[in-house]
Backbone as ProteinMPNN parsed JSONL, in Angstrom:
{"seq_chain_A": "ILPAELENSNNFQGFTDFCHTLPLSRGKEDDEEEDNISGEFKGSFRVYPLPPDPNEPMPPRIFETLPPSDPEECLVRIYIIQATDLQPSDPNGLADPYLEVELGKTKMNTRDEYVPNSINPMFG", "coords_chain_A": {"N_chain_A": [[14.616, 181.7, 71.846], [11.912, 179.699, 71.123], [11.631, 176.782, 69.034], [9.127, 175.961, 68.299], [5.54, 175.932, 69.024], [4.46, 176.754, 72.393], [2.787, 174.774, 73.399], [3.794, 172.484, 72.281], [6.25, 172.134, 73.405], [8.587, 170.441, 75.422], [9.367, 171.531, 77.842], [7.162, 172.747, 78.972], [5.216, 170.943, 79.702], [3.099, 170.215, 77.932], [1.492, 172.449, 78.158], [-1.229, 172.827, 78.961], [-4.601, 173.879, 79.553], [-6.918, 174.354, 82.174], [-9.32, 175.374, 81.617], [-12.212, 175.665, 79.475], [-13.316, 176.586, 76.21], [-16.244, 178.039, 75.278], [-18.706, 178.745, 72.857], [-20.642, 181.752, 72.734], [-23.917, 182.441, 72.005], [-26.295, 184.563, 70.334], [-29.719, 185.401, 70.157], [-32.069, 183.291, 68.358], [-31.389, 180.029, 67.091], [-31.24, 179.436, 63.655], [-31.96, 178.237, 60.317], [-30.539, 179.706, 58.497], [-27.432, 180.823, 57.036], [-26.209, 182.78, 58.481], [-24.068, 183.732, 61.053], [-24.565, 183.454, 64.482], [-22.934, 183.748, 66.649], [-21.739, 185.516, 69.36], [-19.605, 185.872, 70.999], [-17.176, 184.452, 73.295], [-17.011, 182.204, 76.052], [-14.629, 181.617, 78.405], [-13.736, 179.303, 80.598], [-14.632, 177.188, 83.339], [-17.152, 175.168, 84.608], [-19.084, 173.286, 86.919], [-21.851, 171.217, 87.769], [-23.131, 169.817, 90.589], [-24.983, 167.259, 92.187], [-26.644, 167.743, 95.293], [-26.197, 165.966, 98.378], [-28.857, 163.849, 99.561], [-29.263, 163.778, 102.32], [-28.724, 166.349, 104.566], [-26.699, 166.182, 106.441], [-24.722, 164.612, 105.439], [-21.4, 164.498, 103.996], [-20.27, 167.005, 101.681], [-19.989, 166.562, 98.092], [-16.767, 165.857, 96.566], [-14.811, 168.636, 95.462], [-13.925, 169.743, 92.208], [-12.073, 171.705, 91.689], [-10.249, 171.996, 93.783], [-7.48, 172.083, 93.867], [-6.593, 174.391, 92.665], [-4.594, 177.34, 92.408], [-4.645, 180.242, 94.622], [-6.591, 183.123, 93.664], [-5.51, 185.576, 94.105], [-3.894, 188.743, 93.506], [-0.7, 188.577, 91.947], [2.634, 189.443, 92.09], [4.764, 189.879, 89.348], [7.333, 189.55, 86.857], [7.382, 190.731, 83.615], [8.617, 190.143, 80.486], [9.027, 191.402, 77.301], [9.84, 190.77, 74.048], [10.319, 192.309, 71.106], [11.2, 191.933, 67.937], [11.045, 192.5, 65.163], [8.947, 194.155, 62.802], [6.63, 193.588, 60.165], [5.474, 194.622, 56.984], [3.906, 196.96, 57.706], [1.166, 199.276, 57.987], [1.29, 202.019, 55.842], [1.706, 205.381, 56.941], [2.567, 207.87, 56.345], [2.745, 210.533, 53.88], [4.621, 209.779, 51.962], [4.348, 207.07, 51.601], [5.463, 205.491, 53.516], [6.236, 204.808, 56.993], [6.721, 205.928, 60.405], [7.483, 204.008, 62.587], [7.036, 202.981, 66.023], [7.259, 201.341, 69.215], [4.609, 200.336, 71.379], [3.407, 199.289, 74.399], [0.983, 197.961, 76.535], [0.081, 196.9, 79.682], [-2.08, 195.965, 81.998], [-2.198, 198.575, 84.285], [0.104, 199.718, 83.466], [1.913, 201.416, 81.021], [4.019, 201.612, 78.258], [6.223, 203.154, 75.89], [8.168, 203.589, 72.867], [8.352, 205.984, 71.584], [10.146, 208.142, 71.337], [12.266, 206.873, 70.182], [11.697, 206.174, 67.548], [11.556, 204.427, 64.362], [12.627, 205.8, 61.509], [10.902, 206.328, 58.389], [9.986, 203.641, 57.443], [8.381, 200.542, 56.732], [8.921, 198.057, 57.443], [10.304, 197.676, 60.014], [13.26, 197.048, 62.026], [13.511, 196.278, 65.322], [15.002, 195.054, 67.279]], "CA_chain_A": [[13.401, 181.572, 71.054], [11.558, 178.288, 70.949], [11.438, 176.437, 67.618], [7.727, 175.571, 68.048], [4.577, 176.485, 69.966], [4.635, 176.317, 73.78], [2.034, 173.539, 73.6], [4.59, 171.361, 71.787], [7.551, 172.16, 74.048], [8.699, 169.554, 76.58], [9.565, 172.316, 79.063], [5.903, 173.277, 79.478], [4.32, 169.812, 79.965], [1.893, 170.272, 77.105], [0.897, 173.774, 78.305], [-2.67, 172.652, 78.887], [-5.409, 174.811, 80.326], [-8.049, 173.681, 82.806], [-10.543, 176.024, 81.143], [-12.771, 175.288, 78.178], [-13.871, 177.716, 75.485], [-17.598, 177.755, 74.81], [-19.246, 179.878, 72.101], [-21.836, 182.427, 73.242], [-24.804, 182.76, 70.888], [-27.377, 185.509, 70.599], [-30.905, 185.118, 69.356], [-32.441, 181.894, 68.159], [-30.688, 179.347, 66.013], [-32.104, 179.198, 62.507], [-31.326, 177.495, 59.222], [-29.751, 180.586, 57.652], [-25.994, 180.682, 57.227], [-25.718, 183.876, 59.306], [-23.492, 183.269, 62.31], [-25.11, 184.198, 65.613], [-21.971, 183.697, 67.743], [-21.434, 186.888, 69.759], [-18.419, 185.895, 71.834], [-16.76, 183.168, 73.863], [-16.812, 182.086, 77.489], [-13.502, 180.746, 78.708], [-13.799, 178.972, 82.012], [-15.099, 175.839, 83.595], [-18.112, 175.086, 85.697], [-19.643, 171.952, 87.124], [-23.059, 171.165, 88.586], [-23.118, 168.589, 91.36], [-26.183, 167.089, 93.018], [-26.411, 167.75, 96.732], [-26.63, 164.71, 98.998], [-30.22, 163.963, 100.104], [-29.178, 164.042, 103.754], [-27.857, 167.52, 104.748], [-25.584, 165.871, 107.342], [-23.682, 163.915, 104.678], [-20.395, 165.441, 103.482], [-20.466, 167.487, 100.314], [-19.14, 165.854, 97.13], [-15.461, 166.509, 96.387], [-14.786, 169.695, 94.449], [-12.936, 169.477, 91.164], [-11.071, 172.766, 91.627], [-9.594, 172.171, 95.076], [-6.038, 172.263, 93.733], [-6.257, 175.631, 91.971], [-3.943, 178.331, 93.262], [-5.536, 181.364, 94.933], [-6.683, 184.1, 92.569], [-5.023, 186.863, 94.578], [-2.886, 189.316, 92.596], [0.655, 188.053, 92.148], [3.619, 190.294, 91.441], [5.621, 189.114, 88.441], [8.115, 190.3, 85.883], [7.006, 190.382, 82.247], [9.579, 190.609, 79.488], [8.491, 191.321, 75.943], [10.877, 190.985, 73.049], [9.779, 192.548, 69.77], [12.396, 192.005, 67.109], [10.82, 193.093, 63.856], [7.578, 194.253, 62.297], [6.643, 193.46, 58.704], [4.344, 195.112, 56.186], [3.055, 197.873, 58.46], [0.337, 200.187, 57.194], [1.943, 203.324, 55.696], [0.953, 206.489, 57.526], [3.125, 209.116, 55.842], [2.434, 210.764, 52.453], [5.611, 209.141, 51.091], [4.088, 205.633, 51.534], [6.185, 204.799, 54.574], [5.764, 205.13, 58.339], [7.757, 206.147, 61.418], [6.944, 203.154, 63.656], [7.621, 202.811, 67.349], [6.567, 200.309, 69.975], [3.789, 200.751, 72.507], [2.926, 198.104, 75.096], [0.166, 198.267, 77.7], [-0.221, 195.716, 80.48], [-2.728, 196.478, 83.202], [-2.123, 200.031, 84.39], [1.429, 200.142, 83.008], [1.98, 201.663, 79.581], [5.362, 202.044, 77.873], [6.39, 203.296, 74.449], [9.488, 204.007, 72.382], [8.07, 207.049, 70.616], [11.373, 208.934, 71.14], [13.232, 206.048, 69.457], [10.995, 205.648, 66.38], [12.368, 204.048, 63.202], [12.114, 206.674, 60.449], [10.684, 205.929, 56.991], [10.067, 202.186, 57.282], [7.189, 199.736, 57.005], [9.475, 196.775, 57.891], [11.379, 198.084, 60.925], [13.96, 196.148, 62.947], [13.544, 196.904, 66.636], [15.963, 194.417, 68.167]], "C_chain_A": [[13.134, 180.091, 70.847], [11.308, 177.986, 69.481], [9.991, 176.084, 67.282], [6.834, 176.222, 69.099], [4.851, 175.969, 71.375], [3.944, 174.985, 74.038], [2.842, 172.311, 73.2], [5.977, 171.29, 72.422], [7.547, 171.257, 75.28], [8.81, 170.326, 77.888], [8.256, 172.764, 79.7], [4.833, 172.207, 79.668], [3.005, 169.911, 79.191], [1.141, 171.573, 77.208], [-0.627, 173.711, 78.187], [-3.364, 173.607, 79.838], [-6.573, 174.051, 80.933], [-9.377, 174.267, 82.326], [-10.967, 175.455, 79.788], [-13.324, 176.545, 77.526], [-15.208, 177.302, 74.904], [-18.122, 178.957, 74.038], [-20.494, 180.438, 72.777], [-22.67, 182.87, 72.047], [-25.815, 183.813, 71.305], [-28.539, 185.16, 69.687], [-31.179, 183.635, 69.267], [-31.654, 181.311, 67.003], [-31.67, 179.117, 64.873], [-31.303, 178.511, 61.412], [-30.472, 178.373, 58.321], [-28.269, 180.433, 57.974], [-25.425, 181.764, 58.13], [-25.27, 183.349, 60.669], [-24.051, 184.105, 63.456], [-24.205, 184.093, 66.842], [-21.579, 185.137, 68.088], [-20.201, 186.989, 70.648], [-18.08, 184.511, 72.332], [-16.68, 183.288, 75.376], [-15.639, 181.152, 77.691], [-13.503, 180.517, 80.208], [-14.221, 177.532, 82.165], [-16.091, 175.898, 84.735], [-18.683, 173.678, 85.738], [-20.884, 172.089, 87.99], [-23.072, 169.803, 89.265], [-24.437, 168.462, 92.116], [-25.799, 167.122, 94.499], [-26.852, 166.423, 97.317], [-28.027, 164.891, 99.611], [-30.226, 164.302, 101.594], [-28.239, 165.225, 103.974], [-26.677, 167.27, 105.686], [-24.451, 165.112, 106.637], [-22.651, 164.93, 104.19], [-20.702, 165.822, 102.035], [-19.587, 166.678, 99.359], [-17.806, 166.584, 96.95], [-15.533, 167.538, 95.264], [-13.673, 169.421, 93.454], [-11.81, 170.507, 91.185], [-10.355, 172.997, 92.953], [-8.117, 172.492, 94.944], [-5.652, 173.544, 93.01], [-5.54, 176.583, 92.924], [-4.916, 179.467, 93.572], [-5.521, 182.379, 93.796], [-6.283, 185.498, 93.03], [-4.016, 187.415, 93.578], [-1.492, 188.82, 92.961], [1.623, 188.968, 91.405], [4.518, 189.425, 90.562], [6.351, 190.063, 87.504], [7.732, 189.807, 84.496], [8.054, 190.979, 81.322], [8.99, 190.382, 78.116], [9.619, 191.653, 74.983], [10.203, 191.14, 71.691], [10.976, 192.825, 68.879], [12.147, 192.81, 65.838], [9.328, 193.171, 63.572], [7.646, 194.174, 60.772], [5.346, 193.971, 58.112], [3.376, 195.967, 57.001], [2.258, 198.761, 57.504], [1.061, 201.524, 57.065], [1.067, 204.424, 56.299], [1.475, 207.846, 57.083], [2.766, 209.289, 54.376], [3.411, 210.083, 51.496], [5.441, 207.623, 50.999], [4.838, 204.82, 52.575], [5.57, 205.173, 55.925], [6.974, 205.386, 59.229], [7.353, 205.335, 62.655], [7.757, 203.202, 64.949], [6.777, 201.776, 68.073], [5.772, 200.932, 71.105], [3.188, 199.492, 73.106], [2.154, 198.552, 76.323], [-0.186, 196.962, 78.394], [-0.787, 196.192, 81.801], [-2.699, 197.987, 83.205], [-0.796, 200.587, 83.895], [1.431, 200.276, 81.493], [3.375, 202.205, 79.266], [5.398, 202.206, 76.358], [7.807, 203.751, 74.132], [9.318, 205.108, 71.342], [9.316, 207.884, 70.323], [12.426, 208.182, 70.335], [12.585, 205.431, 68.21], [11.978, 205.307, 65.259], [11.842, 204.853, 62.024], [11.962, 205.962, 59.098], [10.815, 204.43, 56.752], [8.701, 201.562, 57.519], [7.597, 198.31, 57.397], [10.606, 197.036, 58.889], [11.974, 196.924, 61.724], [14.052, 196.885, 64.279], [14.624, 196.304, 67.531], [17.011, 193.667, 67.418]], "O_chain_A": [[14.018, 179.333, 70.447], [10.821, 178.849, 68.751], [9.654, 175.923, 66.109], [7.308, 176.968, 69.956], [5.405, 174.883, 71.546], [4.445, 174.16, 74.801], [2.608, 171.218, 73.716], [6.797, 170.465, 72.016], [6.617, 171.301, 76.085], [8.391, 169.83, 78.934], [8.249, 173.13, 80.875], [3.653, 172.538, 79.786], [1.929, 169.708, 79.753], [0.223, 171.804, 76.421], [-1.233, 174.45, 77.411], [-2.773, 174.079, 80.809], [-7.158, 173.19, 80.275], [-10.439, 173.708, 82.602], [-10.174, 174.848, 79.069], [-13.752, 177.468, 78.218], [-15.3, 176.341, 74.139], [-17.998, 180.086, 74.513], [-21.303, 179.688, 73.324], [-22.182, 183.591, 71.177], [-26.15, 183.938, 72.483], [-28.343, 184.676, 68.572], [-30.603, 182.83, 69.999], [-31.299, 182.013, 66.056], [-32.792, 178.66, 65.092], [-30.113, 178.24, 61.571], [-29.752, 177.858, 57.467], [-27.903, 179.971, 59.055], [-24.259, 181.679, 58.516], [-25.997, 182.619, 61.342], [-24.013, 185.334, 63.402], [-24.661, 184.325, 67.962], [-21.14, 185.889, 67.218], [-19.797, 188.093, 71.013], [-18.624, 183.515, 71.856], [-16.327, 184.338, 75.912], [-15.649, 180.021, 77.206], [-13.292, 181.446, 80.988], [-14.168, 176.753, 81.213], [-15.879, 176.608, 85.718], [-18.752, 172.981, 84.726], [-20.96, 172.972, 88.844], [-23.029, 168.767, 88.602], [-24.952, 169.455, 92.631], [-24.76, 166.595, 94.897], [-27.789, 165.809, 96.807], [-28.344, 165.965, 100.122], [-31.099, 165.031, 102.066], [-27.066, 165.137, 103.612], [-25.744, 168.073, 105.72], [-23.353, 164.988, 107.179], [-22.985, 166.098, 103.988], [-21.308, 165.06, 101.282], [-18.548, 166.162, 99.77], [-17.729, 167.795, 97.16], [-16.216, 167.343, 94.259], [-12.608, 168.925, 93.82], [-10.701, 170.21, 90.742], [-9.897, 174.11, 93.21], [-7.55, 173.12, 95.838], [-4.466, 173.76, 92.761], [-5.851, 176.623, 94.115], [-5.908, 179.639, 92.864], [-4.543, 182.476, 93.055], [-6.672, 186.491, 92.416], [-3.354, 186.649, 92.878], [-1.157, 188.667, 94.135], [1.441, 189.232, 90.217], [4.976, 188.363, 90.987], [6.005, 191.239, 87.393], [7.756, 188.605, 84.231], [8.338, 192.176, 81.375], [8.511, 189.291, 77.808], [10.268, 192.693, 75.099], [9.586, 190.2, 71.189], [11.676, 193.824, 69.046], [12.933, 193.688, 65.48], [8.548, 192.347, 64.049], [8.609, 194.64, 60.164], [4.266, 193.776, 58.669], [2.169, 195.727, 56.989], [2.647, 198.959, 56.353], [1.42, 202.116, 58.083], [-0.157, 204.395, 56.177], [0.881, 208.871, 57.414], [2.505, 208.302, 53.688], [3.069, 209.835, 50.34], [6.275, 206.947, 50.397], [4.844, 203.59, 52.517], [4.503, 205.785, 55.979], [8.109, 205.096, 58.851], [6.928, 205.908, 63.658], [8.967, 203.428, 64.957], [5.711, 201.385, 67.598], [6.191, 201.918, 71.711], [2.534, 198.717, 72.408], [2.61, 199.419, 77.069], [-0.691, 196.031, 77.767], [-0.069, 196.753, 82.629], [-3.126, 198.62, 82.24], [-0.593, 201.801, 83.903], [1.006, 199.371, 80.775], [3.853, 203.133, 79.918], [4.704, 201.497, 75.63], [8.541, 204.227, 74.998], [10.045, 205.161, 70.35], [9.525, 208.293, 69.181], [13.382, 208.79, 69.853], [12.89, 204.293, 67.855], [13.09, 205.833, 65.215], [10.719, 204.618, 61.577], [12.776, 205.118, 58.722], [11.648, 203.994, 55.958], [7.953, 201.995, 58.396], [6.744, 197.459, 57.649], [11.749, 196.654, 58.636], [11.289, 195.955, 62.051], [14.604, 197.982, 64.353], [15.11, 196.97, 68.445], [17.899, 193.072, 68.028]]}, "name": "protein", "num_of_chains": 1, "seq": "ILPAELENSNNFQGFTDFCHTLPLSRGKEDDEEEDNISGEFKGSFRVYPLPPDPNEPMPPRIFETLPPSDPEECLVRIYIIQATDLQPSDPNGLADPYLEVELGKTKMNTRDEYVPNSINPMFG"}
């Protein structure tokens, strides 16, 4: 377990992202305090002018070094140690929590290994 965020860990070289997050607004901006942000776009795009002469080479692309976006097989490990202050779901004010994880088309759960009568279960 790392003692700090990945962004602050030397092992991850600052864990920076080439993408930018831009707010997506709906409607017109007005002076009212009501927020019209409806979502976020995370990505990056650039607009380059084309050379006047079509025989000139195209300007260099900024994303030439990106890896291909083909699917890549990988192993994902998830460690869930403890849950705290879960919402009670039983009449006695407690719950019978279990873990459920979904990643892509894969879904796994520990329903058969639930922790009885707890809202602060230890899983690991």
